N, C-alpha and C positions, 0 to 999 in steps of 0.2 A: 444306769439307765432303762428306762421306763417302757423301752419300746416301739416309741411313737414311730421312729426313723429308722427303717432296716439298711436303707442304703442311699449314701449321700451324693448330692453330684459331686463332679469334680470343681476343684478351687485351685486358687493361686498358694493359700495354706491354709492347714486345720490347727486350731485351737482347742486344747485337748485337756477339759479338768481332770484331776488325777483319780475323782471316784466315778469319771463317767460311763467305764466299762467295767463289768466284773469278771472277763477274762481276756486272755489275748486274741482267742479266735473272735470272739464279738467285735474285739477293737479292731482285728485285722478283716472282719468280713464287712463293716462299715464303711470305712476309709479306703479309699483306693490305694494301691501300696506305691503308686510312684507320685503321691503328692505330698511335698513337706508337710511336717508335721512339729508342733511346739507345742511344750506341755505348759501349761497354767499352770501358776504360782501367784497367791494372794499376798497381799500384806497390808499390815494396818498402816495408816498416816502418822504422821507424828503430831498432827493434830487432835488426834484420837489417843495418843498416849498423853499429851498436854493435857487433857479431860480427864483421863482415869488418873494422872501422878498428882492433882489437885486436890481427888477426895482425901478424909482422913485416914490413918494409918488404923487398921484391925474394921474399916467399914466390911461388912457382911454382903455382898451381893452375890444374885444368881447371873448365872453367864448363860445365855438363852440361845439357844442354835439348834439346826436340825436333825443333827444326831450325836448319838454319844463320843463319836470318832470324831467329829468337826468340833464340838464342846470343848474337848481334849489338848486339839490342835490347837486351837486358839488360844486356851487357859498359859499352854507350853509355849506359845510363841511369845504371848505377854510376858512370861517371866523372864524369855531370853532380852526384850527387851527393856528390862528394869519395872516392870508393874509387879514389886511382891511383896506389898503394903495391902494389899485387897483381899481377903477372906474369900475365896471364887467358892461355888455350889454350883455345878454341874446341873442343869436344865435343858431337859429336850423334850419332844412328845413320848408319853408313855413313862415316864421317869418319876420318880417317887424321890424327892429332894431328903437330905439327911437332916438340915434343920432350915428353919423357916427366918428368911429375908424380907424387908422391909423396899430393896431396891434389886434393879434385876437391869443387866448391862448386855446386850446384846445385839448382831451385826447384820441387820434390816429383816430380823426375824420375829418381831413385836407381838407377834399373833401368837406366840407362842408361850409369852409371859405367863403367870398364873396372875388370876385374874385379882387377887388380894393384895397385889404388892402395890406401893404406893407412889415406888417414881421409878421411872423408867429412862435409861441413857440409852437412844438408840444410836449407835457410832457411825450407821449406814454399811452395805457391802464393800468388804476389802476390797482392793484394787491391785491390777495385774502389779506385780514385780517387775523391778528394774533387769533381772537377767530375761523375764518373759517381751517386757517391751525389746527389748535389743535383738534377741532372736528371731522376733517377727521382722522386724526392719530388717535384719541382715538375709532374711528368706525370703524376704519380698524384694531385695535388692533397694530401699529407701532408708539406707544408713546418714546419708547424708542429712537427712530430717531430725535426725537426732541431736543434730550440731545449733538446731532452732531453740529460740528462747523457751519456748512454750514447754516444749520435751524438760530442758534444762530446770525448768521449774515446778514440772511433774516430778524428776527423779529429787529434786531436793524436798518435797514435799512427802517422801518415803520413808516412814520409820523404819529404817533396816540396818541392821548392825556390820553388817556385811562391808566393811569398811576395806577391807584389799581389794575387794571386786571393783567398788565406786575409785578408788582412787588408780585402778589399772586400766578401768575402761575410760577415764578422763584422761588418763597419760594418750593412752591410744589415740583418743580424739584431737587430742592437741599434735600428735605426731604426724595424723593424718591432713590435720588442718595445716600443721606447718609444710608437707609435704604439696599440698594443691597450692601453698600460696603459692614456693619456689617453683612450681611447674608455670605460673602465670603470669611470674616478674620476668623470666627467661626470656628473652627475644627468638630462640629460635624454637621449632616445633620440637614438640618431645611423646614419642609414645613409647609406653611399656606394656613387654608381653611378660608371662610366667613361663615355669618351665615346659611346659605345653604349646606354647606360643600364642596362649591364647591375651588378647587385650585386657590390660588392667590400668590402663593409663591414655591418655591424650590430651593434652591441654588446647586449648584455642588456637594458638598460634598456629599447632600441626593442623587443626581442623579449618584454618583460613587458608594454608597453603594446598591443602589436598584434597578439601571440599567437602568431606566427610566429616559429620557430625558427629559430635563425642556420644552420644547416646546411641548412636547406630554402630560406633565400634567396641563398645565397651562388652567385655563379655562373648567376644566372636573371636573367632581364628585370624590371625594376621594377615593369613594367605587370601581371605574373602573382600578385605576391604585395602589393604597396601601387601598386595603380591611382589612390588616393587624394592619393597625393603628388603635385605638378605637376611631375614632371620634365623634361616635355618641353617643358612652357609655358618652363620655366628655359634648357633645350638652345636653343631658336628667341630666347629674348629676349636671354639671354644675359647675363640682369639679375637680382639679388637680389626674392625674393620675400618680403615680412616678413609675420608673426603673420598669418596667414589662419586662421581658425577653421573646421574641419570636425569631420561626427560621421560615427566609425566604431565598427561593431558596437554602436552606440547610448552610446558615449562621444566627448565632445566634448575634441578636438585641437586643441592650437595648432601650426601648423606654419611653421618658417622656411625655404626653401630657397635653398642660395651657391652661384652657379656658379662652378668653378675653372678659371683662365685662365692659360694659359702663350704665350709669345710668341706672342699674340693669338689662341690658339685655345683652342676649349672642350675639357677635356680631361675636364672629368666635372661632377660636384656632389655637394654633401652636405646631408642634410634633416637638419633637428633638431625633432622633435617631445617633446608634453608635456602631458600630461593637463592639460586646464584647471582641476581641482580642486588638481591641484599646487602648479601656477602660483599659483593664489590663494594657499594655503596657504603657499608661500614667500616673499610679496609680506608676509602677516601678519606672519611670522617677522622678513623685513628691517623693517615698519613698528615694530615690537617693538626692534629694536635700535638705528635710526634715534633711539628717543625714549629712548632707552640706561639701562633702565629694566626692569625683573622683575617684569612683569606678571600676578602667578596667584596664584589664591587658596589662602592658606596651611592653609585650616582645613578640615576636615570635620564633618559631624555627631557622629563618634567624639569631638570635641572639647569638643562642650560635656556641661559638669558638670551632672548632676541626678538625682533620682530620685523628686520631687515630681510629682504631677499634673499640676501646671499646666504644669512645663515639658514632661513629655511628648507633652502633647498639641500645645503650641505646635511641640515636631519633629514631629510625626506628620501635623501640616497643611502643615509647611513640606517633608517630604521626597515628598509627594505634589504640592505644586505644582513643586518642581525639574523633573519630568518633563516640563513644556511650556514653550512661549517665550512666553505671557504676561507682562505688565508686574505687577511684584509690590510693594504698600506695606507695609511693615514699623513699626510701631508699636509703640513704648513711651516708659517715662521714660528719663532720660538713665543711662547705664551698665548699661543692663539686658543690652545685648551683641547688637543689631542687626546691626551691622559683623560682626560673628562669625558669625551666621545668613547672613547676604549671602554671606561665602566660602561656610559649606557649602552651600547653595542652590546657586550656581554649579558646585560639584565631585559635587551631586548630578545634574545636568543633564547634557544630551548637550554641551552646549559646555564641558565640562571641561578640553578640550585647547586651547581656544583663551583669551586674552588675558582676564583679569579687571581692571577698573581702576574705581578707588573713588577720590570726588573728595568734600570737603564745599564745598556749596553756598554756607555761610553764612559761608567762612571766608576769602573774598577778595571786591575789588570788584567791581562788576558790569561793566564792559568788560573786566577781564582773564580771570572765568568767562567770558564769551562766547568769548573766542579760544582760550582752552583746551579749551571743548566743541566746538567747531565751527569752529575752524582759523581759519588767515588768509593772505590772500595779501600776495604782497611789493609794500611799498609802501603798504599799508594807513590805518595809522597811523604815529604817530615811533616809530622805534625797533621796527619789526619786522622777522626776518630778512631778509637778502636771499633771494629764492626761497621765499619765505612757511614755513608750517607747516602740518603734518597735524591734525587737531584729536584729541580725544580718543575721540569714537564712530568716528573713521575706525581708531583702535591698536585699538578694541574690537571691530572687524569681525569676525561670526561667534561672538564671544563676550558677556560681561556687562560692562554698566556700571553700580557702583554710587553712589547720587544721593543722599549722605548729608546731613541737614539740608534737604529739597528746597525749607523753606517759604522759605527766605533767598533764593530766586530773584525778580528783579524782574519785574513784569508782562511786559515786553518779551522776557525771556527764556523766559518762562512758553509765550508763545506758539510761541517757537522748538522748545522742549520737545515741544509737542503737535505739531507737523508730524511731529519726529521719529517720533512715537510712529503718527501715523498715517499717514504716506507711507512712512515707511523712509527719508527723503531729507533730507541736510543741504548747506548754502552757507557757504562760506569767507567770514570776515569781509570785506569790501570786493571779495570773487567774483562771478560772474556762471553759475557753473557746477554744475549740480546735480548730486549725489555720492549714489547709494544706497550706503546700508550695513544688515547685517543685526547690528542689536544686542538683546540681552534688554534690557530697563531693569528696575532693582531699585530702589527708590525706599525714604528712610525718614524719621521724622521722629519728634520726642519731643513737639510737639507739637497740637495737636487740629486737625487740616486741614479737618475741618468748621464748626467755629469759625470761622477763617480765612475760609473760604468765605461764610458768613453777616454777616462783617465787608465783605467786599468785597475782601481783600488775599489773596484766592487762588482761581483761576478755577475755578468748578466744570466745564467741561467737562476741565481737565488733572487734577483730582480723581478725576472717573470716568472718566478715561483710568487713571489709578497704581493706581488702587483695584481693578481688577480681579478681585486675588489677593489680599485685605488677610490679614495676618498678625498680632498679638497678642502682644508679648514680657510675658511675667508680670512684674512689679516682684519683688524680692528677700524684700523680708516677706511677699510671698505664699507663698512657696516653702519654709518652714519648714524639712526635715529636710537640704535643698539647702545652707543654710548653712555649716555646719561642715562638710559634702562638699567646699562650693568653698572655704572655708578650708585645709582639708587641702590641695589638692591647690596651690592659690598658694603655702603653705606651704613644697612639695616643689618647688615651679618654683625660689621665690627662694632654697632652701637654709638655709631654717629649722631652727634646730634646740631649741623648747621648747615646754612645756606650759603651756594655761592651768589657771588654777585655776578648778573648778567655780563662780564667782561671775562670773569674767570668760566662761564659756562662756554661762551663764544670762544675762547682760548682750546679750551677741552674741544670741542667740536672741530677745531680747525685743525689738532696737534695732528702729528703724523704716526704717533706711538708705534715705533719701532722694538718696543718691548710688547705690545698689544696688551692684553686682556691681564696680564702677570705686572706690565709697567700702571695700567690704569689703579691695580689693586695698591702697588705701593704709595700712590699718588693719593689715594682714598683713606689709607694707614695713617701716613703724616698729616694731613690734616685732622681727623679725629684726634689724634695727641696734642696739636695746637690747643684744642679746649677754647674755641673762638664759635660764635653763633654765628658771625656772619665774616666770609672769607674775600677777602678782594685778591685782586690780581697781584697785588706786591708779595702775598702771603704765601704763595705759592715755593717752591721749595729751587735752587737755583741751577738743579740739573734739567729741571722743566724748560729755564730759558736757553740752556746748554745746549739742550736738543734740537732746540729753533735755529740756534748759533749753527750747531752743527750739519742741519739740514740746510743750511743757506749758502753754506761756504761751497763754492765748485759750482754756484748757480748763477744766474746774472738776479739779483735781487728783484727787481721791479719785476721780472719773467714770475718771481715764485709769488711773490706779493698778488700778482695778479689772478694768477693761480687759485690762490689761499681766497682770495676777495671770492670768488667765482664759486667754490667749493660752501663757502658760508654764507653767501647771498640766497643759494640756489634759484630757484624762479623768480627770486624777486632782485636780480642784478641792476635791471634797468633802473628800477626804485634808488637802489645804494650809487648806480653812474652818474644820478642827476640831482645827488646831494655832494657828490665830488665835484660839479661841475660847477654847482651854484657857488660851493666852500672857494673852488679855485677862480671866478671871478671875481667874489672879495678881495682874495689875494690881491689881484692885479688891482683892483682899486685900493688897495692897501686897508681891510678895513678886519673886524671879525665879524662872525655871522651867525645869530642865535637862532633855535629851532622854532620859533614865533616866526621868525623871518622867510627862513626856509621853507617853512609849511605854505605860507600865503603865495611865496614866491610861486611853489607848485601848483598850488590851486590857479593863481592869473595864467600859469604855463599850461593848463588843465590836467596836469599829472598829479592830482589828488592824494595827499598825504596826510593824515591828522602828525599831533604833534607828539603825540608817543611813540607814532612808527616811525619818526625824524628823531627820535629822542633815542629807540634801538639802534638805528642807523647810526647813529652817533658814536655811541659804545661802540659796537664793532669795527670802525673805521677807527676809532682808539686804541683800541684793544690789538690791532692789526697793526699800529703804529703809523698809522699814514695821516693822521689830523693829529692837533694839541688841541685837550680841553681845557676850557678855561672854569671855574666856579663861580659863582654867581652870575653874573649879566657879562661878564666878557666874552660870552661866546664862543666859538670853538673856528679853527684857524687848520688850512691845509699844511703840511709839510713838503719838503725835496720827495722823500718818497710818494708821497699820496700826488705830487705833479705829476711824478714819472709813470705812477699805476694810473691816473686817469689820461694820462697822453697815448699810454698803451692800449687802453682799453675803446678810446677813438680810433685807432688806427686798426683796431680789428672789424 
């Protein structure tokens, strides 16, 4: 040291060269005692060694440096690194070389090379070795930088023979890297402390839960930022603390603290923290996996096809009811789409991210339905699974359960269902433990529950619990224009490529649809498989005609025909009645009548109808079986049913 610095300012770390101070006193007087210090060791690079190894064996060369000590240190280090084929001659200020050389090798000190030397190889100043770099990084708490590519390249460039250290250091970095990766892939928050309860690990999940950043907590006492974690209790007892529920910043957190014991000594602990809601959500997902079924609602209100006022009204009511958690009762005839509405209601609620489970209460025996809904304990009945099984109400926790044909439940099951609705509690078959569940119940029935209540086969208290929010799904026959909309939608889904004749379209519009949308789906599927481009009336399945026949039985045929005609004609009933009257007059005169003649007589009577309009009316009347249409110029002729309808219309 040349005495230019007497007292150094405070710094994060001091890097000191081996020859900077002549005595310990000078070292202590110049550098603050409470400041970390790192001894600087320098090293040749691999490139330096490659340069020297390229020289011929026996080459005579001066090695030039500031002092004799530094020269001999460099020559000795080069010998350790395998450079033993060069005859080095020490050269430093004031030295008298023992022999003359034409080559000089130096480490950034070419000013001291003798003037008569012909060639100089300046290797440049030696660089800090890996020990020095690692020490500096550790003292500055920047050890994570050592894993960066530029540091790795630097370490690789140093010509060090200290392979064991490099391997050990590499292995240590690898283990630390694996530890960091493991910490980050775990879904739970992890906080680690050493034997003095100083935090040394904190993953991003823990930072998310607590709101404490990692760089805030590292190297700080655990009590400073995590006073709610029982690290001290764990250190004193050296025992694991399991599932302790605490409240932090208004959040319920589940905490587990496990001690780390080595050679019977406590060396630290790890805390595992989870938001209680996250743990609950994880349990729901595990339940669904355990059930091995994807219980998700598949449909939304967008999947409900229809433009009629009846279906729009039902959807509007259902959308409003979806927003709360009260029990819903969906009623309607079979095939109207009650389950479709249940799916849509679940997906329109705040429970949409949780399970939706549907079960038909009339489709299984009473004892099986009970075990499916409420679960059972091991050994509760013959054939019970080992370990028991959770019930569907447990799997539906936080979600919705759809009980279709709820009227199929026995009185004893109705009582158990009532308890779920009132108390939110279930009990396994054969169990004695009450389990709380949070489930929204959507029930459906195609029967009149009011009539069942009056007959005593359905509990009145359960009925009123279920009927908190009632929804009535309209039958297809009351949805008018929706029939052909649904027809086209179903045909598209089934890949059908055919066209309906006007007669078939009219037949569909006037059909009673006892089976509702399900019946319509069956007919579309049947017509699709016929593989015909054009569907005539005679192509319809026999059960379509049978349905019409069944509807007419027990009624006066003419009255039914009048009602069907009115429904088909709508606000154009006067036009249909005019055509029937023209055909009736022609019948009296014993002649057939064509559409041109009917159109001309309509114009004469001031009842303007085009030939195309007359043709449509004739097709509809033929479909209803009120007239007989002949091919070509044969015209049309009213029959007995048509005459009855005509006379009935005139009497109204």
